[in-house]
N, C-alpha and C positions, 0 to 999 in steps of 0.2 A: 394505687401509686405504682409507678414503674421503677421499683427499687431493686427488685431481685437481680436484674441484669447490671445494676450499677455497683454491686458489691466489689467486683474486681477493678472497676474503672478508676476508682478514686485512690485506693491504696497503691496501685501500681504506677501512679504518676508522681511518685515521690522518690525519685532515684537519688536525691542528694541528702536524704535523711541521715543524721548522725555523722555528717562529713567532717565536722570540726567540733570535738567535744573535749571534756576534761581529761587531764593526764594523757594516757596513750590511746584513749578510746577513738575508734574511727567509724566502723560500719554500722554500729547500733544493733547488730546481731538479730535482725528481724527474721521471723519465721512465717510472715504473712503468705509467702508463696506456698508453703505446705498446707495452708488452710483454705486454698482455693478449691472450688468444686471440680469434680471429674479429674481428667488428666491435664497436666499443665506444665509448661516450660517457660523460663524467663532467663535473660542474661542482661547485665547492665554494667555501666561504668560511671563512677563519680570522680570529678576532678576538683581539687581545691587550690585556690590561689590566695594565700594569706599575705598580709603585710604587717609585720611585727617588728617594731624598733623601740628603743628606749634610751635612757640616760644613766650612766654609771655614777657611783658615789663621788667620783673625781670629775664629774661634769663632762665626760666624753659622750658624744652621741654615737650610738650603735647604728649600723645599717640594718636593712631588713634581714633578719636572721632566720626567718621561717621559710623553708623550702616548699615549692609547689609539689604536689603529689597527686597520684590517682590510685584508685583501687577498683578492681572488677568484682562482680558478684554473679552467681548463676544458681539456678535451682531447677530440679525436676521432681514433680510429684505424680505418682501413679495411684489411681483408685483401683486397687487390685480386686476388691469385692465390694459389695454394698456396705460392709462394715469394717474393711481393712484398707488402710492407705499406707504407702511407703514414699518417703522423700529423701532426696540427696541435695544438700545445700552447701554451697561454697562461698566463703567470704574471707576478708582480711581484717579481722576485728580490731587489732591493736597495731600501733606503729608510731614512728617519729621520724622527722626529717628536718634538720636545722643545722645552720653553720654561721658562726660569727666571723666577720672580717673587719680589718681596719680599726680595731679597738684594742688598746694595750691591755685592758682588763681581761680580754678573751683571746688574744693572739700573742704570738712571739715569733722569733726568727725560725722556729721549727715547724710552724703551722698554725692552724686555727682550731678553736673549740668547735666540735661538730658531733652530731649524733645521727645515726641511721638505724632504725629498728623496723623489722618486718615480721609479720605473723601470717599464717594461713590456717584456715579452719575448714574441715570437711565433716559435716554432720549427717549421720544416717539415722532417719527418724521413722518409727513405726507408730501408726495411729489406729485406734479402735473407736468406732462410732456405734455405740449401743442403740442410739436412736438418731433421728434426723437432726436433733438439736445439739447433742453432746459429742465431744471428741476428746478422748484421753490419749496422750501421746508421750513418747519418750524415745531416747536413743543414745548412741555413742558419738563422741566427738574426737576427731583426730586433729591435732594442732602441731604446727612447727613454729619455731622462733629462731631468729638470728639477728645479729646487730653489730655495730661498731660505735665506739665512743672515743673521742679524743678531747682531752682537757688541756688547755693552753692559757697562758696569761696570768696576770697578777691575781685574778680572782681565785685561782686554784694553786697558788704557790704552796708547795708541799701539801696539796689537797686541803689547805686550810689557812694560808696566809703567812707562813714563815719564809719569806722570800730570801732571807739571808742564807738559807741552806743550799741555795743554788739549784733549786728544782726547776726543770724546763718543761715538763709535760708528762701526762699519763695517757696510755692507749690501752683499750680493751677491745678484743675481737671475740665476739660470741659465736662460736661455731654452731651452724644450724643443727638443731636437735628436735626431737618430737616428744609428744606426750599425749595422754588420753584422759578424757573427761566424759561427762554425761549431761544430758538435759532431760527435763520432764515438764509437762504442762497439761493444762486443761483448757478447752475452748467451748463456748456456748454460742449458738446462733439461732435466729429466727429469720430464714431467708426472705420471707414475704415482706418484711419491713426493713431489710438490709441491716438487721441487728447482729452484731458479732462482737464477742468479747473473748480475750485469751490471756492467760497468765502463764509465763514460761520462766523456769529457773535453769540457769546454766552453772555447772560446778566450776570451781577453781581447777587449774591444771598445773601439775608439777613438771618442771623440766630440769633434769640433771645435766647441766651443760658444762662443757670444758671451755674455759675462757683464756685466751692468750693475752697476758698482761705484760706491759713493759713500762718502765720509767726512763725518761730521757735525761741524761747528764746530771745525775745527782753529785755534782762536782765536789761539794764540801761536806757531804753527809758524814763521812767518817770522822771529820774534825769536830763537827758541831754536836752530834748526838749519837752515842754508840747504839742506843736502842733503835733509833730510826735507821741507822746504817744496817743493823741486823735485819730489820724488816725489808729494807730495800734489797738486800742480798738474797732474800728468798724469792724475789720476783724472777721469773723465767722469761727473758726476752726472745728465746730461740724456738719456742714452740708452745703447744697447749700444756697447761699445768696438769700434773698427775692427779691433783685433788679436784674433785668436781664441786661446782657451786650449784645451788638450787635457785631457779627463778620460778615463781608461782604466779601465773596469770590469774586475774581475779574472778570471783563468782559474781553473778549478776541476776537481776530479775527484770523482766519486761512485762508491762501490762498494756494491752492494746484494746481500744474500744471504738466501735463504729455503730451509728444508728441513722436510719432515715428520719428526716425532719420535715420534709414535704416532697411533693412529686419531683422525681429526678434529682433530689438533693440529699446529701448525707453530711453529717458532722462526724469528725473522727478525732481521736486523742491517743497519745502514747506517753507512758511514764516509764522511765528506766532508772534503775539503781545499780551502781557498780561499786564493789567493795575495794576502793583504792587505798583506804586507810591502812589496810593490812598488807599492802603490796610494798615490796622494796627489792632493790638489787644491790647486793654486796658481794662482789667477786672475792674469792678466797684470799688472794694475796693483798688486794686492796683493803680487805677487812683487817688483816694482820697489821698492815702498815698504819691504818687509821687508829687502831688500838694503841700502837706504840706512840703515835703522834699526839694522842690525847691522854696518855697515861699520867702525866704530871698533874692534870686537873681532876683526875679520878674518873673520867669518862671512859666508856667502853667502846670507843670507836664510833664510826658513822657510816651511813650508806652512800653508795654512788648515786642512787635515785630513791626517793621516798616521797610520800604524800601525807598530809595531815588529816584530810577529810575524805569521806566517801563522796561519790558523784551522784547527783540526782538531775535528770534532764526530763523535759516535758515538751510535747508538741501538741497543738490543737489546730484544727482547721475545718474548712467547709469545702466540699466538692460538689460539682454539678455536671450532669450530663446535658449538653446542649442539644444534641441530636444523635442519630445513629452512628455518626462518624466522629464526633468531637466531644471531649469532656475536659474539665479543668478543675483546679483547686487553688486555694490560698491557704497559707499556714503561718502560724506564729510559734517560735521555739525559744526555749530558755534552758540554760545549763548552769548548775551551781558552781562548777569548777571543783577542784580537789584541794583547796586550801590556799591561803595567802599569808606569808610568803610561799613561793613555789620554786621548784627547781629552775635553774638557769637554762636547762635544756628544753623547756616548754613554758615560757614566762607569760601566761595569760590565766585569768581566773574566770572561767565560764564565758557565757555569751548570751545575747538576745539575737534572734534572727527572724526575717520574714522571707517567705518563699512563694513562688508561683510554679504551678505545674500544668502541663497541657498534654493531652493524649489523643492520638488519632488512630482510629480502628478501621482500616480499609476493608476488612471482612469481619463477620461476627467472631471468628476464631483467632484473629491476629490483631496486634496493636503495636504502636511505637509511642513512647512517652518521653518527654523532656522536662527538665526542671531547672530552676535557678534559685539560689538563696543568697541573701546578703547578711553577713554577721557583724554585729558590734561586739568586739572582743573585750572582755573584762580587764580592767587595769590590775596590775600585779607587781609586787616586789619580788625580785629574783635573788635566790641565795644559793651558795655552794653547799655541798653535802655536809661540810664541817659546821655550817651554820644552822642546820636543820633543827627544829624545835626551839629556836630563839627568834627574836625580832630582828636580828642582824640581816643585812642584805647587801648585795654588791651593785645592783642596778634596779631601776624602776621603769616599767613599761606602761605607757598610757596612750589612749586614743588610737588603738589599732583596730583593724578590720580584716575581713576576708570575703571572697566570692566563691561560691560553689556551684558547679554545673553537673548535671547528670543526664544520662540517656539510657533507656531501657527498651527492650523488645520482648514480646511475649506471644505465646501460642497455646491455645486451648484445644484439646483434642480428646 
């Protein structure tokens, strides 16, 4: 069977994998480039065009609140010796891009509810191959994170529904900061039958961030509630707060499988777990205010963003080499989501998708691959932070979808 040369042809024609997943997950954090034979380089870009709209509890229709976005990836792998390999991988693993307009629940005269979160990852990996079949690898991960959040409208009145207090909005600007983590994994392969399996763990990464927080026009705060007024007065609208907040991006595990099933044909699968259940964002002053806002009920405040469940996603597919120039694949994907109800800043619960990929190799050492995926996004109820852990919600989002497109080039040397 002509399977040995097909090992890279299939996995490399999936540039849109992981483009729209639960919570803040984006890239899928694949290390397939590091597991390619010999020396190897690739660069790619994925573009997502989602359409997400819903209906508020007051029967208002929201417009499409999900922003289009793109993220690049790149990887360089060097086989330094017969038993030692080194890799450098770049991706943007987590992010968010959304804005509500024209809906009283999420807008007011001062602006719109919106979120923009960006991360960047640089992974330096060292691999040891004691035999042709085994690869033990690990390395350091450098990560940056930054973002902006704006909450507006009746859904966030005093961050939880007390509109009589005259609350007009909350802004948080997360100054770009960095953190360090690690990864480790093991891979097994039988090249002659295109069999390859890998298991990769990535650690959580702590970011000690300074967040500029401000509350707009708390006009009646002092009259209505002295405790809340005190919390508001601690907010610093003129600069980054002196007290740092901690944001911890989640740990994850990826399992990748591939095997030849007939001449020039392979089956592949990916399973990914991300620990979103333990993830939350609670800026320092936001947390102080939320404690004061919920003190009467005995609660201990609430998070700006949090999730109820971990994410599990899976992709299965079949790829085929048509001739020396062309190869293609079809795939089916599923994502569990990270709970329902879910945050208003990302109101979908998982997805199903189908994908097509096509790869052209003008020379044995080079290729260009493209792919497209269609996503059926899961229905979800959206809730504010003050409602987290309850069945309460402010809007419901149904029958939404997304398209993803990807392009990748590669060079084997």
